N, C-alpha and C positions, 0 to 999 in steps of 0.2 A: 565465330562471334567475338568480337574485341569490345573493350571497356566502353569506347563510345558508341557502338552499336547497340550495346546492352541498354545504354541510357538512352536511346535512340526507342528501342523498342518498349521500353517502361515508359516512355511518354506516351507514345501510341496506345497501351494499356491503360492509361489514366493512373499512374502511378506518380507521385510527386518524385521530382528529383533528388530531394533529401532523402526521403526513404528510399528508393532506389540506391542512391550512393551508399548509405548506410548497409544494406541488404550485401553489396558489394566488398564493401571494407568487411563486413562480418565474415564473407564467403571466403576472402583471399588473404584475411589476416594482415590487411594493411589499412593504415590512417586515410582519412579522405584525403588529404593533401596530395598524399602518393598517387591516387587515381586521376586527380587532374594533371599531374605531371606525367601521367603513363596510360592517355586514355586510349593509345595503341595496343596495348599488352592483351594477348590474345586468351580467351578462356578455353578452359578443357572442355571437351564433349560434355563430361560428368558435370560438371561446374554450370555450364549454361542449360541443362537441364534441371537442376536445383534452381536457378534463378528464376528459370521461367514459372515454374511451379509456384513460387511464393509470390512473386509480381502478380499472378493470377488469383491469389489468397489475397494479397494486399488490396488488389483494385478491388474485390468484392468486401472491403471493410475489415478484414481480420487486423488486428493490434500487430504493430511491427515487432513489438517483444516476444509474443508467440511464434514470429516466425525466425527469429534468431535465438530464441530460446534465453533472453538475458535482457535485463535493464538495468539502469543505474540510480541509485535511490541512495541520497546522503553520502555520496562517495565510494558508495558499496557496489560491486558489479554482482548482481543476484540474478538466480537462475529462475525465470517463471514459466508455467506451463499454462494450458487453457483449465487448470484446475482451480487457478489462483486469479485473483484480480491483479492487475497491472498497477504496480504503485507510481502513485502521480507525486508531481512536484509540490501540490499544495501541500499535500501529507507531510512533507517535511517540517512545514511550520509545525505541526503536533509533536514530532522529535523536538524541535529545538524549543517550546514549552515545556515539555517533559524535563529536558535538561536543564532549565532554567531553574524549574522548582527543586530539582536534585540539589543543584548548587548552594540552595539556600536550606538545604536540611541533611542531616547526617545519613550516611549509608543506609538505604534500606532496600527491602524486597519490592520489586516492580512488576505488576501485572500487565499485559498485553490480550486483551480479548477479542477473539478473532483476527489472529495474527495473519492467516493466509500466507505469503510468501516468506512471511518472517521478516519483514522490513522495518516496522516500527520497532519491534524488540531486539531486531541486531544491531541498528543504528543507536541505541541506547546501551545496549550493552557494551559494545565497541567503545563506547565513547565514555563510559563508566565500567571500567572492569571489577571494581568495586562493590559495584551492585548487583546483586541477584535478580535475575529478570526471569520469569515463567510467562509462557505464552500459550493460550488456548485457541482452539479451535474444532468445531463437532467435523469437519470433515478429514480424514485420514489421508486423503492425497494431499490437501494443504498441509498438513503437518509434515508429511514425507519431504515437499519441497521446503518448507522451513528448518528442518533439521538437515536437508543437505546444503543448504546455504550456509547455518551454521557451522557446519564441519569444513565447508570450503573456506570460511572465513577464520577459522580457528576460533570461534567465540563460543563459550559455554552458555548453553539456553535450556532450560528446562520445560520440554513441552508436555501439555494436559490435554487431552482428548474429551471434547464435550462443547455445549452451547453456554457461552458467557460464562458466569458464576459457577455454571454446575460443577466443573470439577475441581473446585476451589473450597469446597465445604469444609469450615473450620478455621480457614486460613484468613489473615488480615496483610493488609499490605501499604507501604508507606506513600505508593505513589499508583495509580490504575489509568491506564491510556486506552482508547479504543478508535479505530474507524469502522463503524459497523455499518450494515448496509443501511441508507436511508431516503434512498429513492423510491417516490410513490409510485403504487402498482399502475397508474395511468400514464406515466410520465412519458413525452414523446420522445426524449432523450434514450429511452431503453432500448430504441430499435438499432441506433447506432452501436449501443454497446451490448449487440446479441452475441458477440463471440466469447464474451467474457462470463463466468459463472453469474447466475441470476440470483442466486441464493446471496451472493456477496455484495448485490447491488439493491437489491429492495427486498424488504419484509412483508411486502404487501400492503394494503391499504394506503394509509395516509404516508406511510415511510417513516413514521417513529416508532413504532414498537419495539424494535430492538434499543433503540435509545431509552424509551421508557423501562425497560428490563434492567437495562444496565443502571440507570439510576435508582430505580427502586431497590436493587441488591446492594447498594454503595453500603448501607448501615452497616450490614453484618461483614464486611470485608474489608472496611478503612480502619487504618489506624487514627486516633484523636490528631487533627490536622493534616492529614492525608489529603492530597487533590485528585481529584477523578478528570479527566482530560477526554474531552469528546470531539469527534470532527462530526460534521453534519452538514445539511445542503445550505445554501446560501441564503433561502429564505426561512431556516428554521431557528433562528437564535434567539427570539423571543419565546417560542413555544420549548425550546430547552432550558433557557434559563428559567423558564417557570417551573419545568419539572425539577431542576434542583432547590428551588424554593420550596415546593410541596413536599418535597422530600427531606426538607429538615438541614439543608447544606448551610453554609455561609453563604456571603455575596457572591453571585457568579459572575464570571467575565467571559467576554466574547471577543475572539481575536481575528483578524481579516487574513486572506489568503495572498497571493502574489498580484492578483487582480484589485485587491482590495476591497473583496466580499467577505461577508462575515462566513468564516470556516470553521471555527473550534471554539467549543464553551467548555469553561471549568470551573469548578467550586471547590473549597475546602470541606472536610466533614469537621464538624466543632471539637474545638478542644486543642490543647497543647499539644505538640510534636513531643 
């Protein structure tokens, strides 16, 4: 089998050409442009076996990132496993907002609740090495992935095991961010996401339980003037702003994602920083 034949086999299997190219690029350690110029290059037998197995998994809907074991987020090449959600480009907006908050305030301690692969926490810590970042997750497997990513990039990251505010008792922060599970239990999109950890996608019910818990705990963990920034579903902006208002936060703001959909909402705890 050569590269051209491999791409043809991928097409017959129902795998998009770009996905097949990315698998081949990962397998061969070559850029996609090289594949186009060397489509007659042969694959070794072991490489063909590796590729066919992953084409079958991709055709069954498994995320490409799990097949290669990595993905890119905010310019960071991150390790990902089925123990963590695959970081989405939309979540980069949460990082951008967090960095904007830090630019307006003195150096502070930041918390990332439900860190998963560590994507958001690491992106913030790399951009602001003067800021201490703590990342929580109830999953030991997720924390292991986040720790591996921190070591791979030489980024200092404090890891704390537990759900949401649980492992942060008695601590207050200058900024808190979270991309919690927010998909409603009956959402039909969950089937397409079946290969990713369900607990990272939905808390059950109407999808709002994690958001409620995080907002409710803000009073005990935010310094005066500190912002709490949350990613949420495109149709949850009004509900999240109401959570902030009912919990005593200042006026909430909602920002849109790359598709122009409401995606992140944040508010500051009252008082001067």
